[in-house]
N, C-alpha and C positions, 0 to 999 in steps of 0.2 A: 504494499499499500503506499502510495506517494504522500509525502508530507506537504505537497505543493497542489493546491486545487487548480484545476484547469483554468488557464487564462490569468493566474496571479503569478507575480514574480517575487512573492515573499515566501521565503523558506522559514518555518518556525521551529524546526528541529535541527540539531547538529551544527549550530553556530554558536559562537561565544555570546552573541546578544541573546539568542533564545535561551540559552542556558542561565544566563544572569535574569532574564525576565521570569522564567520559571521558578527560580530561587526565591524572587521578591513575591511572586503570586503564592508560593507555598508558605510564606511567612506573614502575609497580610491577613488579619482576622476579620476584617470587614470589607463590604464592597467599597473600591477606591476608583477615583477617576484616572484616566490615563496620565494626566499632569501629576497626580499624586504618585503614581507608580514610577513615572519618569524621574521624579524628584528623588524617590527612594534610590533608584538606580544610581543617580548622580551622587547621593550621600554615600553610597558603597563604592564610589570610585570607578563606576562603569561609565564608559564614554559611548553613549547610545543615543541617538537623536530621537526627539519626540514624535516625528513622523514614523520612525521604524517601530516604536512602541505601539503607535495607534494600528499600524498594518499587522503586527504580530497579534495584537489582542483581537483585531477583527476576525483574522484567520482562526485563532483558537476559539473564539466564540462561535463562528460558523461551523468548526469541527465538533462543537460540544465539550471542548475541554475546559471552557471557563463559561461561567454564567455572566450575561450581561443584563442590567437593568437600567431603566431610566428613572433619575430621580425627579422630584416634583419640579424641578427647574428645567427638565428635558436633557440633562447631561447624562451620558452613558457612564455607567459603574461597572467595574468588573471584579470577579472573585473566583477563585478556584473552589469549586463545591465539593461536598462530601459524597455526593451520590452521582452516578451517571444516568439514573432513572429520571423521567420526566417529573418536575416538581415545580414549586412556586416559593416565593419568599415573602415574608412579613418583615419589613425593615423599619427601625426606629428613625424617625425624621430628626430626632435631636442628637442621638449619638452615633447613629450608623449601623448599630448592632443589627444582624440579620439572622432569621431562623428560616430554615427550610421546611416547607409544609407540604403535605400531599393534599391535593385538591380535587377529590373525585367529584364533589358537586360542581365544581368549576368545569371539570372535563366534560361532564354530561351536558351541562348548560351550553357550553361552546358548540358541541356536537348538534344539539338540538336546534340551537339558532342558526347555525350554518345550513343544516339539513332543511329547515323550513324555508331558507332563502335559495335552496337548490345547490348548494356549495358541496364539494366533496374534498378530500384530501386536505382536511382542515388542520391548521396549526394556530396557535394563540400565544399571546403574552399577557400575563396578569402579574401586576405589581400592587402590592398591598403596603400602605405606609400607616404607622401609628406611633405611639410612645410605648417604649419597653417598660417593664414593671419598675426598673430602677430610675429612669427618667420621669415616668408618672409620679413617683413617689417624692422626687425632688421638687416637682411643681405644686404639690399640695401645700 
């Protein structure tokens, strides 16, 4: 299996940059922006361009090796997830903590809505934001 999707000039395995990016992704506990990931790479002494970080993250997300969500401001955030099975996230809008959740009800709803509209081969993205228990306690 090739690590390079058709039509893409980005290799995400076997390069120094890819190894450095994978190390950072493995160490980050929460979803992070490409800019934050780039800053962490630079902090670790890695000379890798922001454009390269974006390209690698995009390919990794397309390959299902990292999850990508959009925050409330529309910025894409990335994280290496604990499971390769389809899942969703509940993310704290204050601290960024994210919990992976199964969403059978969401799956059924998405299939039903798409089917009623005549769509097949359905995919979806669901992003849920709230306050985690710790942040909720702090605001009381």
